[in-house]
Structure formats: C-alpha cells, structure tokens
C-alpha positions as CSV (number, residue, x, y, z in Angstrom):
1,M,-142.7,16.4,66.6
2,P,-139.9,18.8,65.7
3,R,-139.8,20.1,62.2
4,E,-136.9,18.6,60.2
5,S,-134.5,21.1,58.4
6,F,-134.2,21.0,54.6
7,F,-130.8,19.3,55.0
8,S,-128.3,18.6,57.8
9,V,-124.6,19.4,57.9
10,R,-123.9,15.7,57.6
11,D,-126.1,15.7,54.5
12,I,-124.2,18.4,52.9
13,F,-120.9,16.6,53.1
14,Q,-122.4,13.3,51.9
15,D,-124.4,14.7,49.0
16,R,-122.2,16.4,46.3
17,R,-125.1,18.3,45.0
18,K,-125.9,19.8,48.3
19,L,-122.2,20.5,49.0
20,L,-122.0,22.5,45.6
21,I,-125.1,24.4,46.5
22,F,-123.6,25.3,49.8
23,I,-120.1,26.4,48.3
24,V,-122.0,28.7,45.7
25,C,-124.0,30.3,48.4
26,L,-120.9,30.8,50.5
27,V,-119.1,32.4,47.6
28,L,-121.9,34.7,46.8
29,A,-122.2,35.8,50.4
30,S,-118.5,36.5,50.5
31,L,-118.6,38.5,47.3
32,S,-121.6,40.5,48.5
33,W,-119.7,41.3,51.7
34,V,-116.6,42.3,49.8
35,F,-118.6,44.6,47.4
36,I,-120.4,46.2,50.3
37,S,-117.1,46.7,52.2
38,L,-115.3,48.2,49.0
39,G,-118.2,50.6,48.7
40,K,-117.7,52.1,52.0
41,S,-115.4,55.1,52.7
42,Y,-112.1,54.6,54.4
43,S,-108.9,56.6,55.4
44,S,-105.4,55.4,55.1
45,T,-101.9,56.7,55.6
46,L,-99.5,56.1,52.7
47,L,-95.7,56.7,52.4
48,V,-95.0,58.7,49.2
49,P,-91.4,58.8,47.9
50,V,-90.2,62.4,47.1
51,K,-87.4,63.9,45.0
52,Y,-86.4,67.5,45.2
53,I,-85.1,69.6,42.1
54,N,-84.0,73.1,41.4
55,F,-82.1,73.8,44.6
56,P,-81.4,77.7,44.9
57,E,-78.1,78.6,43.0
58,N,-74.9,79.1,45.0
59,K,-76.5,77.6,48.1
60,T,-75.8,74.3,49.9
61,L,-78.2,72.4,52.1
62,L,-77.1,72.1,55.7
63,N,-79.9,69.9,57.1
64,S,-81.5,66.5,56.2
65,V,-84.9,66.4,54.5
66,P,-87.3,63.5,54.3
67,N,-87.3,61.3,51.3
68,R,-90.8,60.1,52.0
69,F,-93.9,61.9,53.1
70,A,-96.6,60.4,55.2
71,V,-99.9,61.3,53.6
72,N,-103.4,60.7,54.9
73,V,-105.9,59.9,52.2
74,S,-109.6,58.8,52.2
75,G,-111.9,57.3,49.6
76,S,-113.9,54.1,48.9
77,G,-112.2,50.8,49.5
78,Y,-112.2,50.1,45.8
79,D,-110.5,53.4,45.1
80,L,-107.8,52.8,47.8
81,L,-107.0,49.4,46.4
82,Q,-106.8,50.8,42.8
83,F,-104.9,54.1,43.4
84,D,-102.7,53.7,46.5
85,K,-100.0,52.2,44.3
86,R,-100.0,55.3,42.2
87,L,-98.9,57.3,45.3
88,T,-96.5,54.8,46.8
89,D,-94.7,53.7,43.8
90,D,-94.3,56.9,41.8
91,T,-91.8,59.4,43.1
92,L,-93.2,62.9,43.7
93,V,-90.9,65.6,42.2
94,V,-90.9,68.7,44.3
95,N,-89.7,71.9,42.5
96,L,-88.0,74.2,44.9
97,D,-88.1,77.2,42.5
98,N,-91.0,78.7,44.5
99,L,-89.6,77.8,48.0
100,K,-90.5,80.4,50.5
101,I,-87.2,81.5,52.1
102,N,-86.6,83.7,55.1
103,V,-83.3,85.0,56.5
104,L,-82.3,83.3,59.9
105,G,-79.0,84.7,61.3
106,G,-76.4,83.9,58.8
107,F,-78.4,81.2,57.1
108,Q,-81.5,81.1,54.9
109,R,-84.5,78.9,55.9
110,G,-87.1,77.8,53.5
111,Y,-90.5,76.1,54.1
112,L,-92.5,73.8,51.8
113,D,-96.1,74.9,51.2
114,Q,-98.0,71.9,52.2
115,S,-101.1,73.0,50.4
116,A,-99.1,73.0,47.2
117,L,-97.9,69.5,48.0
118,I,-101.5,68.3,48.5
119,K,-102.5,69.8,45.2
120,D,-99.7,68.1,43.3
121,L,-100.7,64.8,44.9
122,Q,-104.4,65.3,44.2
123,D,-103.6,66.1,40.5
124,R,-102.0,62.6,40.2
125,L,-105.1,60.9,41.3
126,N,-107.6,62.8,39.2
127,G,-109.9,63.1,42.2
128,A,-110.2,59.4,42.8
129,L,-108.9,59.8,46.4
130,A,-109.1,62.8,48.8
131,I,-105.7,64.0,50.1
132,N,-106.6,65.1,53.6
133,R,-103.2,66.2,54.8
134,V,-99.4,65.6,54.8
135,L,-98.5,64.1,58.2
136,S,-94.8,64.6,58.1
137,D,-93.3,67.2,60.4
138,S,-92.7,70.6,59.1
139,I,-90.5,70.3,56.1
140,F,-87.9,73.0,56.1
141,F,-84.5,73.6,54.3
142,V,-81.6,75.4,55.9
143,F,-79.2,76.8,53.2
144,D,-75.8,78.5,53.6
145,L,-73.7,80.2,50.9
146,K,-71.7,77.7,48.9
147,V,-68.1,78.7,48.5
148,S,-64.8,77.1,47.4
149,R,-61.8,76.7,49.8
150,I,-58.3,75.0,49.5
151,I,-57.8,72.7,52.5
152,E,-54.9,70.7,53.7
153,L,-55.1,66.9,53.8
154,K,-53.8,64.8,56.7
155,P,-53.5,61.0,56.6
156,K,-55.4,58.8,59.1
157,V,-53.4,55.6,59.3
158,G,-53.0,52.8,61.9
159,Y,-49.7,51.0,62.0
160,S,-46.8,49.8,64.0
161,I,-43.1,49.6,63.0
162,A,-41.1,46.3,63.0
163,Q,-38.0,46.4,65.3
164,G,-34.9,47.6,63.5
165,Y,-37.0,50.0,61.2
166,I,-38.0,53.5,61.3
167,L,-40.6,55.9,59.9
168,L,-38.8,58.5,57.6
169,D,-40.1,62.0,57.9
170,S,-43.9,62.3,58.1
171,I,-46.5,60.2,56.2
172,E,-46.9,61.8,52.8
173,V,-50.2,62.6,51.1
174,I,-50.2,63.4,47.4
175,P,-51.7,65.8,46.6
176,S,-51.4,67.4,50.0
177,E,-54.4,69.9,49.4
178,L,-57.7,69.8,47.7
179,E,-60.5,72.2,46.7
180,V,-63.8,71.7,48.5
181,F,-67.0,73.4,47.5
182,G,-69.4,73.5,50.4
183,A,-71.1,75.6,53.1
184,L,-69.3,78.7,54.2
185,S,-70.1,78.1,57.8
186,I,-68.4,74.7,57.8
187,L,-65.4,75.3,55.6
188,D,-64.3,78.4,57.3
189,T,-63.8,76.4,60.6
190,L,-61.7,73.7,59.0
191,S,-57.9,73.7,59.1
192,A,-57.6,70.3,57.5
193,L,-59.4,67.2,56.2
194,E,-58.5,63.7,57.0
195,T,-58.2,60.7,54.7
196,E,-60.4,57.7,55.4
197,F,-58.9,55.5,58.1
198,R,-56.6,52.6,57.0
199,E,-55.1,50.0,59.3
200,L,-51.7,48.7,57.9
201,G,-50.5,46.4,60.7
202,E,-46.7,46.0,61.4
203,L,-44.5,47.6,58.7
204,N,-40.9,46.7,57.6
205,D,-41.0,48.4,54.2
206,T,-42.5,51.5,52.5
207,R,-46.3,51.3,51.8
208,R,-48.1,53.2,49.1
209,F,-51.9,53.1,48.8
210,K,-55.0,55.0,47.6
211,S,-57.4,56.5,50.2
212,G,-60.7,58.2,50.0
213,I,-61.4,61.6,51.6
214,S,-63.4,61.5,54.9
215,R,-66.6,63.5,54.4
216,K,-67.8,63.6,58.1
217,R,-66.8,67.1,58.6
218,I,-67.9,68.7,55.3
219,G,-71.2,66.8,54.8
220,E,-72.4,64.6,51.9
221,D,-73.7,67.7,50.1
222,A,-70.2,69.1,49.6
223,E,-68.1,68.6,46.5
224,T,-64.4,67.9,46.3
225,S,-62.0,68.4,43.4
226,F,-61.0,64.7,43.6
227,D,-62.2,61.7,45.5
228,S,-59.0,59.9,46.6
229,V,-55.3,60.6,47.2
230,T,-52.1,58.6,47.4
231,V,-50.7,58.1,50.8
232,I,-47.1,56.9,51.3
233,V,-45.6,55.7,54.6
234,H,-41.8,55.7,54.2
235,I,-40.2,53.0,56.2
236,D,-36.4,52.4,56.2
237,K,-34.1,50.0,57.9
238,L,-31.8,51.2,60.7
239,T,-28.1,50.6,60.6
240,E,-25.4,51.4,63.1
241,K,-22.8,54.1,62.6
242,R,-19.9,55.0,65.0
243,F,-17.7,58.0,65.5
244,M,-14.8,58.8,67.7
245,I,-15.1,62.5,68.7
246,A,-12.8,64.8,70.8
247,P,-15.1,66.6,73.4
248,T,-15.1,70.3,73.8
249,L,-13.9,71.4,77.2
250,L,-15.8,74.1,78.8
251,N,-15.1,76.7,81.6
252,V,-11.5,75.5,82.2
253,P,-9.8,78.4,84.1
254,D,-6.9,80.1,82.3
255,S,-4.5,79.1,84.9
256,L,-5.2,75.4,84.4
257,Q,-4.7,72.8,81.6
258,M,-7.3,69.9,81.7
259,L,-6.6,66.6,80.0
260,T,-9.2,63.7,79.9
261,F,-8.9,60.0,79.8
262,P,-9.9,58.8,77.3
263,N,-9.4,61.9,75.2
264,S,-12.1,60.8,72.6
265,I,-15.7,59.7,73.0
266,E,-17.3,57.0,71.0
267,V,-20.7,58.0,69.6
268,I,-23.0,55.2,68.4
269,A,-26.0,56.0,66.4
270,Q,-28.7,54.2,64.5
271,I,-29.0,55.7,60.9
272,P,-31.7,55.0,58.3
273,L,-30.0,53.1,55.5
274,S,-31.0,55.6,52.8
275,K,-29.6,58.5,54.8
276,F,-26.3,56.8,56.1
277,D,-24.0,59.2,54.1
278,E,-25.9,62.3,55.4
279,V,-24.7,62.0,59.0
280,F,-21.1,63.3,59.8
281,E,-18.8,63.5,62.8
282,S,-19.3,67.2,62.9
283,D,-23.0,66.8,63.5
284,F,-22.3,65.7,67.1
285,D,-21.3,68.1,69.8
286,I,-19.9,66.5,73.0
287,V,-18.9,68.6,75.9
288,I,-17.1,68.3,79.3
289,D,-17.8,71.0,81.8
290,Y,-15.1,71.9,84.4
291,D,-17.8,73.6,86.5
292,Q,-19.3,70.3,87.3
293,L,-16.2,69.1,89.0
294,E,-16.9,68.0,92.6
295,E,-14.3,68.4,95.4
296,G,-12.4,65.2,96.0
297,Y,-13.4,63.7,92.7
298,M,-11.3,63.9,89.5
299,V,-14.1,62.7,87.3
300,L,-16.4,64.6,85.0
301,P,-19.6,63.6,83.2
302,V,-19.7,63.6,79.4
303,K,-22.7,65.3,77.8
304,L,-24.1,65.0,74.2
305,E,-25.1,68.5,73.7
306,S,-26.5,68.3,70.1
307,W,-26.7,65.8,67.2
308,N,-28.1,65.3,63.7
309,P,-31.9,64.7,64.0
310,I,-31.5,61.9,61.4
311,A,-29.7,59.8,64.0
312,Q,-31.7,57.6,66.3
313,N,-31.0,55.9,69.6
314,V,-27.7,57.9,70.0
315,S,-25.5,56.7,72.8
316,I,-21.9,57.7,74.1
317,K,-19.1,55.7,75.7
318,P,-17.9,56.4,78.3
319,S,-20.4,58.6,80.0
320,Q,-17.7,60.0,82.3
321,V,-14.0,60.6,82.1
322,E,-11.1,60.9,84.4
323,I,-9.2,64.3,84.3
324,V,-5.8,65.5,85.1
325,L,-5.3,69.1,85.9
326,T,-2.0,70.9,85.4
327,R,-1.2,74.4,86.6
328,I,0.1,76.8,83.9
329,D,2.9,79.1,85.0
C-alpha cells in the first residue's frame, strides 16, 4: 500500500494551520534565495551624469561632448543595489585644468584621461564597487581661439504685401550690428548673421516686432552682446500722381524742324503716400528719337528714359506720337 504524504495540496488550502506553515516555508525559501543571490558578484553598466568645469581661458569648444558616461561596474548584488544610485543620481564634476592638449592644425585637441575618471568614480564609492572601465567612446575636446567680431544683422521674415501697398526701402534691423564672442575659425567666415525667422502674413501697415538672433552658424557656445533686436517692416499705401511732360527730341537733323502730336506726354505713377511730395516732374525723362523713324510712317515711339525710383508702376500715354517735319531754309 503506497505511503501517504504528510499532507496533500488540498489539505493545505483546507487547513489554515497547514496553509500558514506552507507560506512561512515559502517566504523563508525565497529570502534564502535572495540573500544567496545578493551575495554573488555581478557586473552592470550605469549611466553617470557629468559636468565639465574650468575650460581653458580664451578658448571655445567646437565639438559636442557627452553629458553622461557609460561606466561598467562590478560587485555583490547587495552593493550594486545600495551604491548604483550614488553613481547615477550624483553628477560627476570633471575638472579640465589638467586636460592633455595637443595642437591639431589650427586647433587644439584635448583628451580626458580615463584612468583619472575611474579613480574619481572609485573615490565616490569608497571601494564598495569596482569600476572596471568607462565604456563611452574616446572623450575629446576640440578648442579654437575665442575672439570678438562685429557682425552685420540681416532680417529673416516671411510676408506678402496687400494690393495697393508697398514695402518702403529695405527691412530695418535695430541695431544693425552686434558683437559676437566665438571661435575664430567660424566668425572669420561670416559676413552676416540672421534673425530668427518670423512669418507675418499679408501686410497693409508697418510692422514692428522683437526677434531673437539665430545661433545656427555661430554655435551655442558663442556669446552675443545682446539676445534680440527690433525689426521694422515699413509698409505704405500707394497713391496715383500724374504729370504732363514735354518730351526731349533726339537726333533731329539741323535742316528739319519736328513737331509732335500731342506735344506733351502724360506720366502716371504710383507713389507711396509718405513720399508723395518727393516726386517731381523733373524726375522723369521722356525722349522721342528721330533715328527710329521708318520710311513711309510719320509715327515715332515714346520712350521713358529715366524716372525717380520712388515712383512705382510708371506708365506713359500715348506710347507713340505723330510727327510733322518742316524743312528749315
């Protein structure tokens, strides 16, 4: 006859005393397993935040450097649980005073001594964990001479102009220049810096706004004498102005007298309202050239030779005139 067990699974769940004994045994077994596991040696990779101080004087950093190091550590499971937070939560301050620097072309290149990093990390742990190595790629710094340059500012604006209006002159930036402190190799290649892009839509009046300086071409490490400028887009309404102007007759032979019909040409121009009184009849030069006369035709074209640049959409009427030639005795 088979031997009966001390108690069956059914007995455990039906008898509270047996269930309690089972749970206690299970807990003790689990704790024993945890303590045995924590006593074993493990290795782990941790990400350690880092901050750099004491950059070389009169130098600017050209490349990006990591703000976290991947560090391989080893120790007992218990120590890893207890000390890994000390590495991942506290920022490692790296002093660059003793950075090893070599000259590379026109730049200076420095490397971090990883053995020194490992020592600093080990000191923070008081020997509780072993720092095996820093897994991050070679950590290097490329420096250039830091200089000051005065650089022109150009606006970067998107807009359209409503019908019947005009942009006066160019878009104004106040101030129009700024001083930049940055890498010599970058600043000496710049002719101008742009403002940050601003979309204004359709304009029918003057717009004035503040805009930041775009840092794309100078880098985040560069410093500027100010962070924003005033941008003014001057918009003015167009109004019509008309003149009746006697044309200048060109290349008429001395033996002939030439009369034109009509003898005055109407000039129609669109003028910005604010500059209406700055445009005069004398600003327009209209000519009729005898040398353009074709045989059998007593008609010559009218040409607008020059005009005031303030005037827009300039037109003339008529575009050709009839002529009468009279011989001079």
